[in-house]
NUVEX-214986 format. One record per atom (N, C-alpha, C): x, y, z. Coordinates in steps of 0.02 Angstrom, whole numbers, plus 50000, padded with zeros to 5 digits. Atoms other than C-alpha are relative to their C-alpha. Example, Ala and Ser with C-alpha at 12.3 -4.5 7.8 and 13.67 -1.06 7.14 Angstrom:
<nodes>
500454994150000/506154977550390/500455006050000/499584994149997/506844994750357/499615005550037/
</nodes>
This chain:
<nodes>
500605003050030/510105744343619/499464999450053/500575000749956/508375744543696/499844992650009/500075007249989/508265727243775/499284997649994/500705002050009/506385727343774/499864998449926/500095001450072/506415728743584/500384993849978/499635006150017/507745715243576/499584993850014/500405005949983/506575703143663/499424999249952/500555000650048/505215707243536/500264997749932/499755001350067/506305706243381/500284993049993/499665006450005/507235690243421/499574994550032/500405005449970/506205674243446/500364996750057/499695002849940/506505666743616/500334993349987/499735006750011/506855649543543/500725000349976/499314999750024/508485655743466/500435005050037/499594995649959/509075667643600/500404996050050/499645003149945/510495661643712/499695002050066/500334998849936/509915660443891/500215006750031/499774993849969/511015674843950/499695006149967/500304994350035/510345686643815/499275000750018/500704999649981/508555682043858/499935002950070/500044997449932/508905685644040/500175007550002/499854992850003/509685702543996/499395003849974/500604996750025/508115706543897/499485000750054/500474999749944/507115703144054/500404998650064/499555001149942/508275705744206/499684996250056/500325003649945/506965698944326/500024992549991/499985007250011/507145681944245/500574996750039/499475002749958/508755679744344/499734998050068/500255001149933/507735680344503/499434994950002/500565004750000/506305668944448/500244992950011/499825006949988/506365651144511/499914995949936/499995004050061/506725638244376/499644993450010/500405006149996/505605623544337/500294994749953/499685005250040/506865612044253/500614997550039/499395002749969/508355601244301/500595000949953/499404999050040/510075606244238/500424993650002/499645006350006/511055591144175/500595000949953/499414999950044/512745588244094/500214993049982/499665006050024/513455574143988/500695002149979/499314997850014/515355575043978/500464994049992/499495005250009/516935565343940/500344998350066/499705001249935/517335565044126/500074992650016/499895006949978/518095548844190/499654999150067/500385000949937/516935542044326/500434998250060/499565001649944/518425536444430/500325006450027/499744993749973/518875551044546/500765000150006/499275000249995/520685545244553/500335001549933/499724999250067/520905547944366/499915007149974/500054993850037/521265563744267/499954998649925/500065002050070/521035554144104/499285001249978/500694998050012/519475563644055/499835000849926/500124999250071/519585562443866/499864993449966/500095005750044/519065550643728/500535000349945/499475000350051/520265544843591/499754996049940/500295003950055/519265539743438/500514998349945/499585002150056/520225529543310/499615001249935/500364999150063/519805531243124/499404995349994/500615003950007/518025525343094/499604999450064/500365000749936/517525526343278/499545005950012/500484994849981/516005536043338/499975000550076/500064998549928/515985544143511/499335003350012/500654997049983/514265547743585/500115005050056/499914994749950/514355564443675/499425000350048/500585000049956/512615562943743/499444995749971/500585003950019/511165550743737/499455001950050/500414996449952/509835561443818/499274998049993/500715001949999/508055556943867/499585006250016/500394994049994/506755570543846/499364999250040/499874994050039/505835581043845/500565004250031/499454996149976/507295592943856/500255004949948/499704995350047/508385605943772/500755000750014/499284998749995/510255606543741/500105007549996/499884992849998/510855623943787/500725001949984/499294998350009/512745622643767/500394993649985/499525005350013/514055611343689/500705003150001/499294998049999/515905613543729/500424994049981/499525005450013/517315603343656/500675002949982/499324998550022/519175603743629/500334993449984/499685006250022/520325591243547/500745001449987/499304999950021/522155587443520/500074994549948/499935004850054/522515578943354/500575002349956/499424998350042/523985578143234/499884998649926/500145001050071/523085575043070/499815006649968/500154993850036/523025589142943/499255000549988/500704998650014/521305596942933/499514996250044/500435004349960/520605586543076/499325003250017/500674997349987/519195599143115/499514998749943/500435001950056/518535594742941/499884992549998/500055007250002/518795576142970/499574997050056/500465002149947/517795574843132/499305002349981/500694998750023/515945573743089/499525000050058/500504999249947/514625580143210/499314998549974/500695001550018/512885572743201/499555000150061/500504999749947/511335575643307/499364996849975/500615003650017/509825564043304/499475001350053/500554998849954/508135567943382/499504994249999/500595004349992/506775556343447/500094993249966/499885006750028/507595540143387/500054999749925/499965000050073/507685545543205/500684997449977/499375002250031/508995537043095/500305005449957/499764994450041/509165553442999/500265005550046/499754994649957/510315566343080/499705006749980/500244993250013/509605583843097/500585005049998/499384996250006/511365590843119/500504995249969/499515004150034/512685584143000/500525004749969/499494995150022/514275594542981/500674998450031/499355000549967/516145594343012/500025004350063/499954996449937/516585599943187/500225007249990/499734993350009/517615614843130/499505004749969/500474995750035/516315621843010/499385001450042/500584998949956/514875619143132/500165005450052/499804995149950/515855629343259/500305006349968/499894993450029/516085643443134/500635001149960/499364998950034/517795640543053/500114994449949/499905004950053/518115631842886/500724998149989/499335001850025/519615624142798/500394995550048/499625003849950/520075613442948/500435004450044/499624995249960/520765629243031/499745000250072/500214998149932/520695634343214/500095007550007/499994992749993/520255652643242/499525002050056/500444997349948/519465663043379/499375002949967/500634996850018/517635668243362/499675002350065/500354997449941/516675679143484/499325002649978/500674998150022/514835679143433/499494997550051/500525002149953/513185676143518/499904992450000/500185007150004/512915658343456/500614995450001/499395003950000/514705652143434/500565004250031/499414996749973/516225656543538/500574995150001/499405004050001/517925649143499/500575004150028/499464996349968/519415653943605/500624995550004/499375003749995/521185648043649/500284998649930/499775000550070/521735651443469/499554995249961/500485004150035/520175642343412/499944992950025/499995007049977/520505626443511/499424998450047/500575001049955/519065628843634/499375002249963/500594998650041/517385627843543/499374999750043/500634999649963/515705633043615/499425001549953/500624999050038/513965631943538/499445001550048/500574998149958/512445640643613/499334999649964/500645000950034/511125635943485/499554995550043/500465004349962/509615629243584/499774994249955/500205005950037/509175611543530/499474996250040/500545003449963/507475606243599/499864993249969/500195006750024/506895588143586/499454997350045/500575002549963/505355578743640/500144993450035/499895006549970/505875560643669/500744998750014/499295001649989/507755559343647/500445004349954/499514996450040/509315567643579/500664996350006/499365003550002/510885558343527/500515004349962/499484995750030/512455568743492/500634995849993/499445004550013/513925559743412/500525003449955/499454997850043/515625563343333/500354993949973/499665005650032/516415551443208/500665002549971/499344998550028/518265551643164/500024997049930/499975002350069/518285550642974/500675001249968/499324999250024/520145553642960/500374993349998/499575005950002/521605541442954/500464999550061/499595000149940/522385545343123/499555000550061/500364999749937/521815543443302/500005007250027/500024993749963/521245558943396/500294998750068/499655001349937/522395560143545/499565001450061/500434998149944/521155568843659/499385003549974/500634996650016/519335573643638/499625000950065/500374998249939/518535582643785/499355003449981/500634996750018/516725588243787/499555000750061/500584999149955/515255594843889/499395000949956/500654998550029/513445594243835/499555002150058/500434997449947/512385605243949/499285000349973/500695000150024/510515602743938/499515000450058/500524999449950/508885605244029/499504994349992/500535005149999/507705591144077/499365003750016/500614996149995/505985598844049/499404995550013/500625003749991/504225593644096/499654999049933/500335000550065/503605597043920/500285005649955/499844994750048/503895607443763/499365002849971/500604997250033/502635619443686/499874996449934/500165003950061/501725611243539/500315002949936/499744997050062/502445623643412/500775000450001/499274999849996/504275620343458/500314996449941/499655002850058/505375617443305/500674997050022/499365003349986/506945606743298/500575003549963/499404996950028/508675613843268/500324995449948/499675003850053/509525608343106/500635003849977/499414997050032/511225611343026/500274995049950/499785004550053/511905604242863/500595003049963/499414998150038/513605605042777/499904998449926/500015001150073/513755606742588/500655002849971/499414997450033/515215609242470/499954999049925/499925000750072/515635611642286/500725001849985/499274999250010/517485609242245/500184998149928/500194993049995/517365618842129/499245001049991/500694998350015/515705627942110/499854998349927/500175002650066/514805620841958/499895005649949/500104995250054/514815630041792/499265000649983/500684998750021/513165638141749/499474998950053/500475001149944/512365634541918/500235004150060/499804996549939/512325644742079/500254995050052/499815004349943/513115638042238/499424999850048/500595000949958/511715630842343/500204998950073/499875000749928/511805633242531/499514995150031/500515004449971/510165624442573/499394999949955/500655001050032/508615617442490/499634994950043/500355004349952/507335610242611/499265001249995/500734999449998/505485606842623/499754999450071/500295000149934/504385609342774/499835007150024/500154993549969/503945623442893/500525001450053/499504998249950/505225632842994/500255007049989/499684993550012/506405647742994/500764999249998/499285000350012/508185650242934/500355004850047/499704995949947/509395656843065/500755001149994/499294998550002/511205656443007/500374996649945/499575002650054/512605653242882/500735000650020/499274999749999/514445648942890/500224998249929/499775001450068/515295650042720/500755000749996/499284999950010/517075646142668/500144999549925/499814999950071/517945649242501/500754999549995/499315000050021/519625644742427/500035002849930/499974996850065/520075656042281/500454996049952/499615003550050/520635646942124/500335004749950/499704995050043/521125663042037/500065006550040/499914993649966/521725680342088/499395004449988/500554995350006/520475694342114/499444998450048/500555000749952/518935696942220/499484995149972/500475005250022/517805681642211/499275001850011/500664999549969/516275688742297/499535005249974/500504995550027/515265699242177/499314996749994/500635003650006/513925685742176/499505001850054/500544998049954/512255690042257/499724993950036/500385005049964/511345680042389/499285000349978/500705000350023/509605674142338/499624994850041/500405004449957/508275666642450/499304999549973/500655001550028/506705658342383/499584996550055/500435002749948/505285655042506/499364997349970/500655003050018/503815643242479/499894999849925/500075001250071/504155639742296/500045006149956/499944994050040/504495657442237/500424998549937/499615000650062/505085657942055/500565005249998/499514994649993/505995674242087/500155000950073/499814999449930/506965676242247/499685006150032/500314994549963/505995686742371/500515004150038/499454996549966/507625691242458/500604999549955/499424999850044/509055696642345/500495005150027/499484995849974/510715704042396/500375003849946/499604995950046/512045714842316/500734997949998/499315002350001/513635704742342/500134995550060/499885004949947/514365690842447/500195003250066/499804996949937/515215702042574/499435004050031/500564996249974/513625712342589/499544995550041/500415004749961/512665696842646/500294999250070/499685000849935/513945695142786/500095006750036/500034993449967/513615713542831/500675003550001/499374996550008/515325719242772/499965003949934/500014996350062/515825729842621/500705000649971/499364999250034/517195731642492/500494994550020/499615005949984/517875714142512/499884997950073/500065002449931/518085704942678/500685000250034/499385000349960/519375706442816/499814997250068/500155003349936/519535697642983/499655004850048/500394995949954/518265703943108/499594995550045/500425003749952/517235698243258/499375004150013/500634996549986/515415702343292/499504995250030/500515004149968/513895696343388/499584996249949/500435003050051/512895692843230/500374997949937/499615001550060/514205692643091/500745000550017/499284999649990/516065690243077/500374996249946/499575003050050/517525684542971/500624997350036/499425002749965/518715672743063/500604998649955/499465001350047/519755669242906/499935004649940/499994995750060/520225681942770/500735000849981/499305000050020/521865679542676/500135004149938/499904995850059/521635692342536/499684997049939/500325001950063/521255689342353/500494996849951/499545003550043/522765679942285/499764992849987/500155007050013/522705662442213/500124995950064/499955004149940/522395650142356/499775003350063/500224996649940/521785663442477/499344997050025/500585003249969/520475657042600/499605005150041/500464995749964/518975665142680/499484995750036/500595002749966/517695660142811/499635005950032/500424994849969/516255671442865/499384996750029/500625002549971/514715668842973/499495005650006/500544995349986/513035677242991/499444996350036/500555002749962/511715673543122/499395004449990/500624996350011/509935678743077/499585000250064/500364999749936/509445682043257/499485005550000/500484994550003/508615698843227/499554999449938/500385000450062/507975693443056/499934992849976/500115006850024/507535674843049/499525000149940/500385000150062/506765670042882/499514994250002/500495005549994/505135660142901/499834997049932/500275003350059/504515647442775/499474995050024/500545004549981/502925637042777/499994993549959/500005005950042/503215624742633/500714998049977/499335001550026/504995626242567/500455006050007/499504994749993/506605636142576/500594998149955/499405001150042/508035638042450/500435006250004/499524994549990/509605648542474/500614998449957/499405001050040/510995650742347/500375006549989/499574994350017/512405662342294/500224999349927/499624999850062/513005667342124/500754999550017/499275000249987/514855662842114/500355003649943/499724995750052/515505677342013/500425005450032/499574994749975/516845690442033/500465002649946/499524997050047/518335698941953/500434994649968/499565004550036/519325689741821/500505004049958/499444996550031/520935694041730/500264996249939/499675002850059/521795691141563/500694997650019/499325002549984/523485682141556/500505005750011/499534994549992/524355699241544/499865004250062/500154996649938/523555704741709/499475005449994/500524995050008/522265716541635/499324997050019/500665002349979/520465715541696/499614997549939/500445002650051/519365704341589/499275001650015/500704998749981/517765706441688/499975001550075/500134998649929/517135713541852/499434995750026/500545004549978/515735700641856/499964994249952/499985006050041/516125683741780/500004993950045/500025006149960/515775666341844/500714997450011/499345002449980/517265659041938/499934993050030/500035006849972/517675640941985/500344999450068/499705000349933/518135644442166/499714994150039/500195005849960/517995630942300/499565002350059/500484997749950/516445633542409/499824994450049/500285004649950/515865625242570/499615004250050/500434996049956/514555630242697/499634995550049/500485003149955/513455625742844/499395004550005/500634996449992/511635630942846/499694998150068/500315001049934/510725632943014/499275002149996/500714998250001/508835632543032/499624995950052/500485003749957/507365627043142/499434997849956/500525002950043/506005615943070/499544995650041/500475004849970/504445606643121/500234992949982/499815006950014/504905588343138/500724999549977/499325001550021/506455580943059/500045000349924/499924999350073/507045585842885/500274993649970/499785006150034/507235571042768/500185001649928/499844999350071/507945568742594/500555005049985/499464995250012/509415580642616/500634996349979/499395003350023/511085576742532/500494998850057/499525001649948/512355568142642/500685003049984/499344997350014/514045576742660/500484994549977/499495005050020/515535568142576/500404997650059/499655003249944/516595556742682/500715002750008/499324998849977/518155562142775/500455004249955/499504996150037/519635567342664/499715003849940/500314996350055/518475572642522/499755006950023/500224993549974/517975587242636/500585004850010/499434995549992/519745594142647/499965005649948/500094994250045/519965611142562/500064998449925/499955002150070/520515602642400/499744992949990/500265006750005/519695586042436/500534994750003/499465004849993/521385577742463/500585003450035/499394997249970/523025580142556/500484994450016/499475004449979/524675571442582/500395003550055/499694997049941/525425574742753/500694997050009/499305002149994/527325573942764/500255002150069/499724998649934/528025572442941/500745001549992/499324998050018/529625582442917/500514997650052/499515002449950/530405576443081/500264993149982/499765006650022/530515559143002/500555000549948/499494998950052/531685566742871/500645002950028/499454996349970/532955573442996/500684997749976/499355002550023/534355562342931/500225003549936/499844996850063/534255571442764/499965007650004/500084992849992/533945588942833/500695003350005/499384996149997/535345601742807/499885006550037/500074993849963/535635616742920/500615004449991/499454995049998/536695632542923/499875004650060/500054995549942/537035642943079/499464997750049/500485002849953/535985631443184/500044992449999/500005007249994/535645613543233/499284997449999/500675003050005/534145602643188/499944994250049/500145005549955/533365590843313/499254998649999/500715001749996/531705582143343/499765001150071/500334999049935/530605588043485/499364995950000/500565004649997/529355574643534/499435002850042/500614998749962/527565577443590/499985007250028/499984993049979/527715596443596/499305002350022/500694999049978/525825597943600/499654993449992/500275006749997/525195580743648/500284995849943/499765004750050/525355570643488/500415003249945/499644996550054/526285583643384/500755000350014/499274999649997/528165581743354/500245005449952/499744994650041/529245595443280/500704998449975/499314999250023/530775597043171/500215006950024/499824993849966/531625610343277/500675002549976/499364996850018/532965622343215/500215004450058/499714996049946/533995628643361/500465005149966/499654995050040/534535644643274/500385004950044/499574995649961/535915656243332/499925007349982/500014993050023/535615672043229/499645000349933/500264999450068/534845679143070/500484996749951/499605003850047/535445668942923/499974992550013/500085007149987/535085652343009/499514997049949/500385002950056/534365640342882/499924992550010/500125007250002/533585623142874/499704998349933/500235002150066/533305613942710/499744992850005/500345006449992/532085599442700/499864997049931/500175003250064/532025587342552/499324996450005/500625003950001/530355579742501/499884997649929/500145003250064/529715568742361/499305001749975/500644999250034/528325572242236/499904993849956/500125006550033/527535556342167/499855000749926/500164999250071/526915563342001/499965007449982/500054993150024/526945579041895/499315002750014/500664997149991/525545591141934/500035006750034/500084993749964/524895606942013/499814998450072/500085001649929/524975606942202/499925006450041/499984994949948/524515617942348/500494997750052/499485001649952/525985618442467/499885004050063/500144996849935/525655622142651/500494997350051/499575002149944/526845621742800/499625001450064/500294999149933/526135618942974/500595001450047/499434997549963/527305628843085/499785001750071/500134998149931/527375630743273/500195007350011/499834993249979/527425647843355/500174999850075/499775000549931/528325651043520/500365006550020/499694993849976/529095664743629/500725001049978/499304999350020/530865661143566/500114998449926/499955001450072/530505659143380/500135006549961/499824994350042/531125670543241/499525001249942/500364998550062/530505677543076/500364996749942/499695004150052/530805666742922/499695001349932/500224999950069/530695666942734/500044992949973/500015006750028/530225651142638/500265000049929/499735000850067/531135645242482/499844993049975/500145006450033/530545631342365/500504999049944/499475001450048/531965623742266/500455006149989/499544994450001/533015638842310/499705006749982/500324993750020/531755652042256/499475001950051/500514997949951/530665662542374/499304998049977/500685002050016/528885656242382/499535005949991/500394993750002/528235674242394/499434999950050/500505000849949/526765668042494/500304995950057/500454994749976/526455670742637/500365006550015/499584994549979/527845683642647/500384997950062/499635002049939/528885684342807/499554996350049/500365004049950/528325671142933/500255002050069/499824998149931/528365678943106/499754994450046/500185005849960/528395663443216/499985001450074/500054998449929/528365672843381/499274999350023/500655000049966/526905669543499/500144999850074/499894999549927/526665671943685/500044993250034/499945006849974/526545653043711/500154995449943/499885004950053/526985637343616/499334997949971/500625001850034/525615634443487/500184996149937/499875004450057/525665620043363/499334998049970/499574996950050/525305622043220/499555004349955/500374995450042/524755636543110/500144998249927/499925001350071/524445633342925/500265006249965/499734994650040/525545644342816/500004997949927/500045001550071/525075643842632/500625002649965/499404998150037/526655643742527/499875001049926/500184998650069/525735644642362/499764993949963/500195005350047/525055634542218/500574999349950/499395001050039/526535626942125/499924994349951/499945005650048/526825616341971/500644996250018/499435003949977/527955602442033/500094993849956/499845006050039/528825588941933/500124994250047/499865006049961/528975571141994/500734999950020/499315000549976/530525568542100/500125003950063/499834996749938/531445577042241/500005007549993/500004992749995/531185595142291/500255001850069/499784997749934/531805605542436/499585006050021/500334994349969/530925617542553/500475002450054/499544997149951/532055629242652/499675005850036/500224994349961/531725641642789/500635003650025/499414996149981/532995655642819/499785005750045/500184995049950/532945667142969/500205007049976/499874993150021/532795685642927/499995004850060/500024995749941/532645692143105/499524997150052/500485002249950/531425691443249/499575005850023/500434995249969/529985700343331/500365002950061/499664996949943/530565712743465/499844996550065/500195003549939/529655702243595/500314993150006/499745006850000/530515686043547/500684999850036/499365001149965/531955679143650/500494995749960/499555004250040/532715669143507/499825000049927/500085000350073/532815664843322/499784993049978/500135007050015/532195646843329/499404999249954/500575001650043/530925638143219/499814992750012/500255006849994/529835622643239/499514998649943/500425001750057/529045614143087/499654993450016/500385005949984/527655601543112/499944995449939/500115004250059/527155595242940/500035004349937/500054997050066/527225599142756/499404996649966/500615002650031/525565597142662/500035001249925/500074999650073/525425593442476/499294998049982/500685001550023/523665594642405/499985000749924/500044999950073/523395590142222/499395004249979/500534995450019/522375604142143/499554996749948/500485002650048/520795598542055/499864992650005/500125007149992/520725580842122/499704998550068/500345001649938/519425577242254/500044992550012/499905007049985/519785560742340/499334996250000/500585004449996/518555546542318/500134994950055/499865004149941/518635539142493/499344997250026/500605003249973/517345526542548/500074999150075/499965001449928/516905524542733/500184992850012/499855007049984/517505508742819/499374995849997/500605004250005/516335493942793/499694998950069/500345001949938/515035489842925/500104992650011/499805006949985/515595473843009/499574997050055/500295003749944/514845460543120/500574996550037/499485003649963/515785450443250/500324994649956/499735005450043/515965436543121/500455002949945/499604997350055/516575447342975/500615003950026/499444996349973/517705457543090/500614995650010/499445004649989/518775442143126/500444999849937/499625000250063/519275441142942/500305006949984/499764993250015/519455460142929/500615001950041/499404998649961/520815459843063/500634998949960/499425001250042/521985453942925/499995004349937/500044995650059/521495467442800/500645004049994/499394995950007/522995476742726/499925007350020/500134993049982/522165493442767/499965000550076/500024999549927/522555498242948/499365003150027/500634997149978/520965508542959/499474994550008/500495005549997/519915493042921/500184995250057/499815004449944/520935482543044/499795003250067/500204996649938/520615495743178/499254999750011/500735000349994/518745496043141/499794992850018/500165007049983/518735476943150/500104998850075/499885000749928/519515477343324/499485003850040/500524996049967/518285491043373/499344996350001/500615003950005/516835480243313/500004994450051/499955005549952/517455465743419/499985002650072/500064997149933/517655477043570/499285001150018/500704998449986/515845482543556/499554993849998/500415006150003/515245464643523/499984996450067/500015003149934/515665459743702/500124992549997/499905007249995/515455441143737/499994996649932/500045003050067/515065437643553/500685000049965/499344999650031/516875441943512/500494994950028/499545004749969/517605427943619/500354995449949/499665004250049/517965416743466/500595003549966/499454996250031/519135430643404/500585001350047/499494998349950/520185430943563/500714998549976/499325001850019/521695421943491/500285004649946/499754995450051/521815433043338/500095007050028/499904993649967/521575448443448/500675000150038/499365000449965/523065442543549/500575001249952/499464998950049/524135441943392/500035007349978/500024993150023/523565459543347/500305004950051/499624995849953/524425466343504/500695001649972/499364998650034/525955465943389/499905003349932/500144997050065/525115474443241/500455006149989/499574994250016/526145487743151/499665006650014/500384993849989/524765500543181/499795000550073/500144999449928/524585507243358/499255000350015/500725000149989/522715510043336/499734992950006/500215007049998/522485491543302/500224996850065/499755002949938/523565487143452/499575002250059/500384997749941/522615498043575/499284997649998/500695002250004/520905493243509/499944992550011/500005007249986/521365474743515/500044998950075/499975000649927/521855477043698/499325001850031/500664998249974/520185485743728/499504994349990/500465005650013/519265471143646/500154994250046/499815005349953/520235458743753/499725001650070/500244998049934/519755468843908/499254998450009/500725001449995/517895466343868/499854992650015/500105007149986/518145447543886/500114998350074/499925001049929/518635449544069/500414993950017/499625005849975/519205433844159/500114994849946/499935005250052/518945423244003/500625001249957/499434998350042/520445431943924/500674998550035/499395001149961/521725424944048/500594997849956/499435002250040/522755416943910/500335005749961/499694994250032/523095434443841/500525003450044/499554996549953/524125439143995/500725000449974/499304999450024/525855434643922/500085005049943/499954995350055/525505444443763/499905007250023/500114993349973/524855459443861/500625002450037/499384998249967/526415459243969/500535002049949/499514998550052/527485458643813/499875006849967/500184993650029/526525473443740/500215005850045/499804994749952/526895483443898/500765000950003/499274999749996/528755479743881/500335002249935/499724997850064/528955485543700/500305007050008/499704993349995/530185500243695/499605005049958/500344994550035/529345516643644/499274998449983/500715001550010/527615508843651/499595006350018/500384993949988/526335522943640/499624999450066/500335000249934/525565527843807/499274997849994/500705002250007/523815524943738/499954992549997/499995007350002/524265506943699/500144997250070/499845002349932/525025505043872/499405000550046/500614999349959/523435511643953/499514994449985/500495005250018/522355499443856/500244993250023/499745006449978/523505484843895/499934999350076/500085000249928/523505489244080/499264998950019/500715000849986/521605490744078/499784992849987/500185006950015/521465473543997/500254995350055/499735004249946/522595465844130/499575000650063/500434999149942/521515473544265/499334996549992/500655003250012/519925466944184/500054992450008/499915007349992/520645449244185/500004998150074/500035001149928/520865450844373/500584995950028/499455003549966/521885439344489/500414995549954/499615004250046/522395428044344/500545003849964/499484995950031/523435442544281/500565001750049/499494998649949/524555442144436/500705000249971/499314999550027/526135438644331/500155006949970/499884993350029/525905456244260/500155005350052/499904994849948/526105464944429/500685003549994/499364996350006/527975468644404/500005005249945/500004995250054/527705476944236/499515005750014/500474994849983/526195486444301/500315005050049/499664995449953/527255493544442/500495004549962/499564995850041/528495499644311/499595005349963/500424995250036/527075507844215/499765005650046/500204994749953/526605517444373/500475006049997/499514994650003/528175527744343/499885004749940/500154995950059/527465534544178/499385004250017/500564996049976/526355549444223/499344998849963/500625000650039/525085547044082/499724992950000/500245007049995/524925528344118/499864998250073/500005001749928/525005529044308/499304997950024/500675001549974/523125529244340/499784993049976/500225006550026/522765514344226/500384994350032/499605005349968/524205504344302/499784998950072/500225000849931/523645507744480/499314996850004/500665003150000/521855503444439/500054992549986/499915007150016/522425486944362/500284996250059/499715003349941/523485482744514/499464998950053/500545000849951/521975485944624/499514994549981/500465005250022/520885474444518/500314993050006/499665006549995/522185460544516/500094998050073/499875001249929/522575462344701/500744999150013/499285000349985/524305464944775/500214993050023/499825006549973/524245447844858/499774994349955/500265005150046/523595438744704/500524994549987/499485005050013/525265429944682/500024994850055/
</nodes>
């Protein structure tokens, strides 16, 4: 490609820095008139390797609170979490110039190019995901004049074990007067509405459209994507830009298959059977679409349909497939009046999911030609039901309960490893057909890949899911299998989940006794952030160190830590929390931190803190606490 023409065709505001420099090689040699800055999850204590955040349900982590003028040039993040679909449950928002309205509002996974809560690799100009999709990078430039606040909220029901991030940005002297602000918005229709197109974006103002990520779950067999893309600029009654089919918009043809590209790609393509999933992206870098007053972008949701006997009914008929998308654009000022994405679990592929931890069922698991055991913390917070298999024919059978009659999507999250075999899945003794043979070999241990087992009509009561070994990949050194979770999603029922209530220090005290552990955790979080105003809640926070939910326990310890020396009467309870068998390391860290914050009055805790030094993931917090208390405090 002629790089001179590239620099003309692609506006500089949306070119990654490296591409702009390639377009003008001398730019590498020119002196820079800005300051490079980074906001990260790094622990400021050089003795600590605890560089991650661990947001509990309802908690918001601020990745960057930047003072302008400036421009974000790169965001990197990675996370370890054990909740199904967590990339859909973590919500990314970006606010400019003190606005209460986010200009970016999308699930983390979809913003970084992959839908359905999946993790997949992407290698494009604006988004690069690697490490089997676990390392996410964004290169969209995000200029701002006064300030930029970037935040992630955990809208799931489980704590994120580790959230690491970098926000790289430039501190500038000024921005040109015609600089537009970067926007991104998530939208979904589960399913797409009858008689209406699927709308990707409808916005007013002046700007230019620069990209799309779209995901689809097929509710019927056959190709879903005969629908055309249609773009209406500045109030057009007839779309000025009209396409010829969904895959054509994504610069592919004759359906979609997995592919990588600088401007377009398909990180997910599972075929055209019932339940098959697709995600595709397109960046309008060479062809941004300007608008001066308004912009509207939609797709027809039509494709092939079939009669009950399998014959073709239509090659172009409206279909009720499940659509979701992220629109990317630049705009003057901040866009207002846009629809807010649904909360948390309602964004899952079916808008609901029940996660069954199969390792908890080990007492009822049956095996043949192998032995079942539980492997703890295989990938940070993920535990496995492990089948130590001896040969082909090894089998593990897992019972599970269905609460009510209905149609369900059944998914198994399975680990892949160098010594794993190839398996066939059986539901109530019959092959599931999907996904076909499961080759669980991988060059490293990776937990966990979603394997769709099909859409099934299940009666209330007990069912069994079995996996039988049919062989192994030639590269594998064994026939083993590790199963993380079983997911049951009720088809056609989007969850109505409200966000946790907004609490004050006063109302949080009462909420600590709420039957919902998410609300109790948010109450403790509110008291942590209230600082000195939370002192009247100290006694109830002490009791919550014994709460049944570990998120409540750790956040109560964090709230106690904020009271410092005034929390001395919490020392016996904190010591007791450190002595609980199998106490989670995150709770132990928080308890140790609270003891350190209390200072010399926590001297009775020195013996237990020395024991905690022997636990690698707690060692730093225990040593820091000992230093704050003082070895000679006794």
